[in-house]
C-alpha positions in Angstrom: -5.6 4.3 41.1 -8.1 6.7 42.0 -11.8 5.4 42.3 -13.7 8.3 43.2 -17.0 8.1 44.2 -19.2 9.3 41.2 -22.5 10.3 43.4 -23.9 13.0 40.9 -26.9 12.0 39.1 -25.4 13.2 35.4 -29.3 13.0 34.4 -30.0 16.2 35.7 -27.8 17.9 32.8 -31.2 17.3 30.9 -33.5 18.7 33.0 -34.6 20.4 29.8 -33.6 20.2 26.3 -31.9 23.6 26.6 -29.6 22.5 29.0 -27.9 20.3 26.3 -27.1 21.8 23.1 -25.1 20.2 20.3 -24.0 22.2 16.5 -22.6 20.2 14.2 -19.5 22.2 12.8 -18.6 21.5 9.0 -15.4 21.0 7.4 -13.9 24.3 6.3 -13.4 22.8 2.6 -17.4 21.5 2.9 -18.3 19.5 0.5 -15.2 17.2 1.0 -15.2 14.8 -2.0 -16.3 11.5 -1.2 -13.9 8.3 -2.0 -15.0 6.9 -5.2 -14.4 3.4 -6.0 -13.1 1.9 -9.5 -16.3 -0.2 -9.8 -18.2 3.1 -9.8 -16.0 5.5 -11.7 -16.2 2.8 -14.2 -19.9 3.3 -14.7 -21.5 5.4 -17.4 -22.2 9.1 -16.1 -26.1 9.7 -15.3 -27.8 13.3 -15.0 -26.6 14.7 -11.6 -28.7 15.1 -8.8 -29.5 18.4 -7.0 -29.4 18.3 -3.3 -30.1 22.0 -1.3 -27.9 22.1 1.8 -29.9 23.2 5.0 -29.8 23.6 8.9 -32.0 21.7 10.7 -32.7 23.1 14.1 -35.0 20.5 16.6 -35.7 19.9 20.4 -37.2 16.7 21.9 -37.1 15.1 18.5 -34.5 12.3 17.4 -32.9 13.1 13.8 -35.3 10.5 11.9 -38.6 12.0 13.5 -37.3 15.5 12.9 -36.5 14.6 9.4 -39.4 12.6 8.5 -42.0 15.5 9.5 -39.9 18.1 7.3 -40.3 15.5 4.4 -44.2 15.2 5.4 -44.6 19.1 5.5 -42.6 19.6 2.2 -44.3 16.8 0.6 -41.1 14.6 -0.5 -40.5 11.3 -0.8 -39.2 9.0 2.0 -35.3 9.6 1.8 -35.0 13.0 0.4 -33.9 14.5 3.2 -30.1 12.9 4.3 -28.0 13.7 7.3 -24.8 13.3 8.6 -25.2 11.8 12.5 -27.7 11.3 14.7 -28.2 14.3 17.3 -29.8 13.3 20.7 -33.6 13.4 21.1 -33.4 14.8 24.4 -31.4 17.8 23.6 -31.8 21.2 21.5 -29.4 20.4 18.7 -28.5 22.0 15.2 -27.3 19.9 12.3 -27.0 19.9 8.7 -28.9 17.7 6.2 -29.0 17.7 2.3 -32.6 17.5 0.4 -32.6 15.6 -2.5 -34.6 17.9 -5.2 -36.6 16.8 -8.7 -35.9 18.6 -11.9 -37.4 22.0 -11.3 -38.3 21.5 -7.8 -37.3 24.3 -5.2 -37.8 24.7 -1.5 -39.0 27.8 0.5 -36.5 29.6 2.8 -37.8 28.1 6.2 -39.9 25.2 7.3 -41.5 25.1 10.7 -43.0 22.8 12.7 -43.6 21.1 16.3 -40.0 20.8 17.8 -38.3 21.2 14.4 -37.2 24.2 11.8 -35.7 23.7 8.9 -33.8 26.5 6.7 -32.2 26.9 3.5 -29.1 27.6 3.0 -29.2 28.4 -0.5 -26.0 26.1 -1.2 -27.0 23.4 -4.2 -24.2 20.3 -4.0 -23.7 17.3 -6.2 -24.7 14.7 -3.5 -26.5 14.1 -0.3 -24.2 15.0 2.9 -21.9 12.5 4.6 -20.8 11.8 8.2 -17.1 12.5 6.9 -18.4 15.9 6.1 -18.7 16.9 9.9 -15.4 17.9 11.2 -16.7 18.4 15.1 -19.2 19.2 17.4 -19.8 22.1 19.6 -21.4 21.7 23.0 -22.9 24.0 25.4 -24.1 22.2 28.8 -25.6 23.0 32.0 -25.3 20.7 35.0 -27.5 21.5 37.5 -27.8 20.8 41.4 -24.4 20.4 42.3 -23.5 20.5 45.6 -20.1 22.2 46.8 -18.3 19.0 46.8 -19.6 18.2 43.3 -18.1 21.6 42.6 -14.8 20.7 43.5 -14.5 17.4 42.3 -15.7 18.9 39.0 -12.5 21.3 39.1 -10.4 18.7 40.1 -11.2 16.4 37.7 -10.4 19.1 34.6 -6.9 19.6 36.4 -6.0 16.1 36.2 -7.4 15.7 32.6 -5.7 18.6 31.0 -3.3 18.2 28.6 -0.4 21.0 29.1 -0.9 23.1 25.7 -0.7 26.9 24.6 -3.7 28.3 23.8 -7.4 27.4 25.5 -7.5 24.4 27.7 -8.2 21.0 26.5 -8.9 17.5 28.1 -7.3 14.4 26.8 -10.2 11.5 27.3 -10.6 7.7 26.7 -12.7 7.5 23.9 -15.2 5.4 25.1 -18.6 4.8 23.6 -21.3 6.4 25.4 -24.6 4.5 26.6 -26.6 5.6 24.2 -24.8 3.5 21.7 -25.8 0.2 23.5 -29.7 0.4 22.5 -31.4 -2.8 23.5 -28.9 -3.5 25.8 -30.4 -1.0 28.3 -33.2 -3.5 28.8 -30.8 -5.3 31.0 -31.2 -8.8 29.1 -27.9 -8.5 27.0 -26.9 -7.6 23.8 -28.9 -8.8 20.4 -25.6 -9.6 18.7 -24.2 -11.8 20.9 -27.6 -14.2 20.4 -27.1 -13.7 16.6 -23.7 -15.0 16.6 -24.6 -18.1 18.8 -27.7 -18.6 15.8 -30.3 -18.0 18.7 -32.4 -15.9 16.2 -35.5 -16.1 18.6 -34.2 -15.0 21.7 -32.7 -11.7 19.7 -36.0 -11.2 18.1 -37.7 -11.4 21.2 -35.3 -9.0 23.1 -35.8 -6.6 20.1 -39.7 -6.5 19.5 -41.2 -7.9 22.7 -39.0 -7.0 25.5 -40.2 -3.5 27.1 -37.9 -0.9 27.8 -38.9 2.0 30.2 -38.0 4.9 27.7 -40.1 3.5 25.1 -43.1 5.2 24.4 -46.7 3.7 25.6 -47.6 2.3 22.1 -44.5 0.9 21.8 -44.7 -1.0 25.2 -48.6 -2.2 24.4 -47.3 -3.9 20.9 -44.2 -5.2 23.2 -46.2 -6.7 26.2 -49.2 -7.8 23.6 -46.6 -9.8 21.5 -44.9 -11.1 24.6 -48.2 -12.2 26.0 -49.0 -14.2 23.0 -45.5 -15.6 21.8 -45.6 -18.1 19.6 -49.0 -17.8 18.3 -48.2 -15.6 15.6 -50.8 -15.6 13.4 -53.4 -15.0 16.6 -51.8 -12.1 17.7 -50.9 -10.4 14.4 -54.8 -8.9 14.2 -53.8 -7.3 17.4 -50.9 -5.3 16.8 -50.7 -1.9 15.3 -48.6 -1.4 11.7 -45.1 -0.6 12.0 -41.8 -1.5 10.9 -41.5 -4.1 13.8 -44.9 -5.6 12.6 -43.1 -7.2 9.5 -41.6 -9.5 11.6 -44.8 -11.0 13.3 -46.1 -11.2 9.6 -43.2 -13.4 8.2 -43.8 -15.7 11.8 -47.6 -16.0 10.9 -46.5 -17.4 7.6 -43.5 -19.5 8.7 -43.7 -19.8 12.6 -40.4 -21.5 13.1 -38.3 -19.1 10.7 -36.8 -16.6 13.1 -34.0 -16.1 10.9 -35.9 -14.5 8.3 -38.1 -13.0 10.7 -35.3 -10.9 12.5 -33.8 -9.8 8.9 -37.2 -8.6 8.2 -36.4 -5.7 10.4 -35.6 -2.3 9.6 -31.9 -2.9 8.2 -30.4 0.2 10.3 -32.2 -1.3 13.3 -30.2 -4.5 12.9 -27.0 -3.1 11.9 -27.1 -0.7 14.6 -27.6 -4.2 17.3 -24.2 -5.2 15.6 -22.5 -2.2 16.5 -23.6 -1.9 20.1 -21.9 -5.2 20.7 -18.9 -4.4 18.9 -18.9 -0.5 21.1 -19.0 -3.2 24.4 -16.2 -5.1 23.4 -14.6 -1.9 22.5 -15.1 -0.6 25.9 -14.0 -3.3 27.6 -10.7 -3.5 25.7 -10.0 0.4 26.2 -10.7 -0.2 30.2 -8.0 -2.9 30.0 -5.4 -1.2 28.4 -5.7 1.9 30.3 -5.5 -0.6 33.5 -2.3 -2.2 31.8 -0.5 0.7 31.2 -1.8 4.0 33.2 -2.8 2.5 36.4 1.0 2.6 37.9 2.0 5.8 36.1 -0.5 8.6 37.5 -3.9 8.8 39.0 -6.9 7.3 37.2 -10.4 8.4 37.7 -13.2 5.6 38.0 -16.3 6.5 37.0 -19.5 3.8 37.3 -21.1 3.1 34.1 -24.3 0.9 33.6 -22.0 -1.2 30.5 -18.4 -1.0 32.6 -16.3 1.2 34.9 -14.9 3.8 32.8 -11.2 4.6 33.8 -9.9 7.9 32.8 -6.1 8.7 33.1 -4.3 11.8 34.5 -3.3 13.2 31.0 0.4 13.8 32.1 0.7 10.4 33.0 -0.3 8.6 29.5 2.5 6.9 27.8 3.8 8.3 24.5 2.9 5.2 22.4 -1.0 5.1 23.7 -2.0 8.6 22.4 -1.9 7.8 18.8 -3.4 4.4 19.4 -6.2 3.5 17.1 -8.4 0.5 18.5 -10.8 -1.1 16.0 -14.2 -2.3 16.2 -13.4 -6.0 16.3 -14.3 -8.2 13.4 -13.5 -11.9 12.5 -10.4 -11.2 10.8 -8.9 -8.6 13.0 -5.2 -8.8 13.6 -5.1 -8.7 17.9 -1.7 -6.5 17.9 0.0 -4.5 20.5 -0.6 -2.6 22.7 -4.1 -3.8 23.5 -3.6 -7.5 22.3 -3.4 -8.8 25.8 -6.4 -6.7 27.0 -8.6 -7.9 23.9 -7.7 -11.5 24.3 -9.3 -11.0 27.9 -12.3 -9.0 26.9 -12.9 -11.8 24.2 -12.5 -14.5 27.4 -14.6 -13.3 29.7 -17.4 -13.0 26.8 -17.0 -16.7 26.3 -16.1 -16.2 22.4 -13.1 -16.3 20.2 -12.2 -13.3 17.2 -13.7 -15.8 14.5 -17.2 -15.8 16.2 -18.2 -12.4 15.4 -20.0 -13.4 12.2 -23.6 -13.9 12.0 -24.8 -17.6 10.3 -26.9 -17.8 7.3 -26.9 -13.8 6.7 -24.8 -11.9 4.7 -25.9 -8.9 6.9 -25.9 -7.2 9.3 -22.5 -7.7 9.6 -19.2 -7.2 12.0 -17.2 -4.7 10.3 -13.7 -3.4 11.3 -13.3 0.1 11.8 -10.3 2.1 13.3 -11.4 4.2 16.5 -9.0 6.5 18.3 -7.9 5.4 22.3 -8.1 8.9 23.1 -9.9 12.1 22.2 -8.9 16.1 22.8 -12.0 18.2 24.1 -10.7 21.6 22.8 -12.2 25.3 23.8 -12.8 23.6 26.9 -14.2 26.2 29.4 -15.9 25.7 32.6 -18.0 28.5 34.5 -17.7 29.3 37.9 -20.6 27.8 40.2 -23.7 29.9 40.5 -26.9 29.4 42.4 -29.3 26.9 40.1 -32.8 28.6 40.1 -34.2 25.0 39.4 -33.3 23.4 42.6 -35.1 23.6 46.0 -32.2 23.3 48.0 -31.1 27.3 47.7 -27.2 26.0 48.5 -27.4 23.7 45.0 -25.3 25.2 42.2 -25.3 25.4 38.3 -22.1 25.4 35.8 -21.9 25.6 32.4 -19.6 23.8 30.3 -18.9 24.5 26.6 -16.2 22.4 24.6 -15.8 21.1 20.9 -15.5 17.5 20.2 -14.2 15.4 17.4 -17.2 13.6 15.2 -18.0 10.3 16.4 -17.0 11.4 20.1 -19.6 11.3 22.9 -20.7 14.6 25.3 -21.5 11.7 27.7 -18.1 10.3 28.5 -16.6 13.4 29.0 -19.3 14.2 32.0 -18.5 10.6 33.3 -14.9 11.7 33.6 -16.0 14.8 35.4 -18.8 13.2 37.8 -16.7 11.9 40.8 
């Protein structure tokens, strides 16, 4: 196994949002017909809704923020704008959204605000856009402040990860979840969902709404700081807290200070479910890492990349056993059957976490829940191109270089993980 030094700071990839560009690519046969359940099919038909397909371009805004600004500008009802995926806030992005229109309503050809633009594509469909409508994402990135050694290491990593195929270059990468998936765990105080499965709703709630993160906005830091300083005195602190979704949990505690379960359930459901996904993703990464150790470490070179949520191992493409290439490794749920070739790895990760598979549920609530979901162990980065080094005009050191990368990834795969694989 090669354990290469990951000395390059990949935060430099986002010195400006324009250095990180991503665009959604819809399926050629969009709109893909959604799966309809028997129960839904049996319901009497209703008047069809009208949905306008639009292109949302944004920079330095999260997808929900940009959609909310656009809805406000267009005087739409909350939730009228639907999107298929969440795009990075600290990037320049293009994605597709649908706008639900009331009878007789129309959209302007273009709406523009600070950091966002919504373009009407003049295409009406009979439903809102779904994540399954996105086939892949196209990326164009600029890596900056590179030394000569960084450039050499990048080239070596690309050669190791290149799948031998005709046509354009493609890299074979372990399909780890990127650290942006881990949300509140960035506080360094654990995963919300681990407290939840233990029935410790107070610790989970305190981590969710009273623990600061360095990436929080100042108003959020003040909210959390004030609440933490007055934890347990909820009726007293409530008037000091600004109106926001998190305040609803404090309102619940002000009326019933001991019911932390009900208070946690008062938080926005999307946040609750994302907390579960974060822990499932962490377990998935651990199982993938141990699977690579078991089957790839002895058969070829392996790149070892440090990561705050556990080392990432990337095996040499030509040394990956054929039986691993088509493996789907699921997000674990309490009834997941542990099977070869990843069974031993899963058992080891669960043991390290001090849990058993049947404990992946939250006592006393129906949701959020641990749902099993398949995920490919590997992904292919197609149409991969890496430019020759050029002088980085933004660096103080005139010897520092920049390089441009472009590639396509399947939906749900992380560009930051590919960058980890190149960050030796």
